[in-house]
N, C-alpha and C positions, 0 to 999 in steps of 0.2 A: 319237483326242484331238481333243477339241472345240473350237469355236475360240477359246473364252476363255482354255484351257489356251494354244493357239498363243502368243495375244498375249503373254500372262503370259511364259512360256517368251522369247520376244523381249526383254521390257522387261527382264529379271530381265538376259539376258544382254548387253544394251546397259552397262545399270547397273553389271553387276559389274565388265565390260570397263574402264569407264571410272574405276571407285574402283582396281581393281588396279592401271591406269597410276598411277595418282596416288598408292597406296602404295610402287607401284615408284619412283617420283619422289622420293620421301621421301628414295632414299638419296644421293641428288644435292644439290649446293647449289645448288637453283632459283629456292627462297625460303625466305624465315624463317614455317615451318608456327606455333612457337612454340619457345618459348627450351628444351623439354626434347626435343624434334622436334632444334633443332639441336645440343644436347649428346650427343644419337645419333649424328648423323648423323658428327662427329667419331671415331667409332670403327667400326672396320674390319669387327668381324663385325656389326655394325649393315650396314653397307650390304651384308652379301654376303647376310646373312639379308633382307633387306626386299628383294632382286630376287629372290632365289630365290621367295620367296612371292608376291611381285608376279606373278612369270612362272607360276608353277603355279595362281593365283586367275586369274591372264590366261585358260589353256588350259581351266581349267572351264565357265567363263563363255562363254567363244566355243563351249562344246561344245554349252549352253545354249542357245545365241542361234541356231544351226545347227540343233539340231534342233528347238528348236518353228516353224524358215521349212521346214526340207524334211518333217515329216510330214503326212500326209495325216490329214482328217478325216474320219472312217466315217460313211457314208453311214445316216441309219437309217430312211428314207422315200423313196418313189421319187414324181415326180409323172407324173403321165398324163395327158394333154389330151382333154377331149371338148367336144364341139360346146355344151354349155353352161359349161364352164368348168375348171378344172385338178382336179384329184381328188387328193389324198395318200396314199398308201399305208405304213401304218409296215410293219418289217420282222417285228415279232412276229402280226400280221393273216397276214403269209405263212408265218410257221413255224406257225400255228396251223393253217392251212387244211390244211397239210403232214401236219401233227399230226394230224389229223382222218383223212387218207387213209391211213396209218401203220397208224394203230390197227383200219382197218378192215377193211383189208388181213389181221390179224393176222399176218405174218410175221417182224416183228421183236419182240424182249424190249427191254424197257427203253431206245427208244429216242430220240437225243438230234439236235432238228433247228436246222438253223439258215440262214441265208440272207442272201445277201452281195447288196446293190442295185448298182445302174450306174447311174446318173441322165442322164448323157450320151449313153448307149450305149441308154438304158432296156431294160435285161436283167436278167433277175435268175437268178442260180446258189443252188442248196438243196444244201447236206450233210444226208445223212440216216445216222447211227450205230446201231449199235447190235447186238444178238447174235441169232443166228437159232434161232428154233423149230424145232423137229426137223422134216423134209420133206426127202422126195424129189429133189426138182427144184428146185432150189436157186438156179438159173441162171435158166432160167424165169420163176418165181414173183419173183424180183429183178429181172429185163427188164418183165414186165410191173407190177411196181411202180415202174420208172422212170419207163414212157410213161405213167401212171397219176397219176403226179404232175404230168407236163411238162402233160399232156393238161387236168386240171385248174387249173393256172397259168395257162395261154395262156386257157382259154376263161373264168376269172375278172380276170385282168388287160387281155385283151386286145391281147398282144403276141406276138412270134415269137421270141423272144429269150430260151427259156427253158430251165436245162438242171440235169439234176438227176444228184448226185453221191450213190452207197451206198453204204455199207461196212460190210461186214459181219466184224465181230470175231471171234466164234468160234460153234461148235455143240459142245454136251457130250451125247454120247450117253449115260455112265452118267445121267444127271436123268431121261433115258426108262427107264433099269431101277428108277432107285430111286424111281419113284413110285411101283409095285407092292408092295404090302403083302410081305413073305416070309413064309413060313411054315414051321413047321420040326414 
């Protein structure tokens, strides 16, 4: 959730809580809002409904308020200090660099890459997912791919806190057999 959405959630929560308190207050003889409200205040069902709806609205807006306060903004870039000034590198740049390494290794089919950035720690965590291409040394190739990704990012970003997490979904042995033409 970005900063604007957080602020809107907090504002909507505050305004909604105040509005629902005023609405629930209409059930009691606090003041004369209008003749129609005064007429309905004298009826018992109106008081019960107004209090119930006011409490319900208050709870809903209270949740909006706390969602706005407690959610973290997702960091989409990392700022790295250099002797010439700060450099801001986006997550898309990191993801495309990792995708280049994954495609170059030709170990995963339909790879999906995502990056999680930590500005305070100056750290990057990369997630790579995909289906395995038929190979006999899956663990060795996976470890090689992981180390190449980490080395490439360490070299590119010049930071030490880089972690790559590779998840291989499936291998399909039938696909290897069905690629050959069948002779009858």
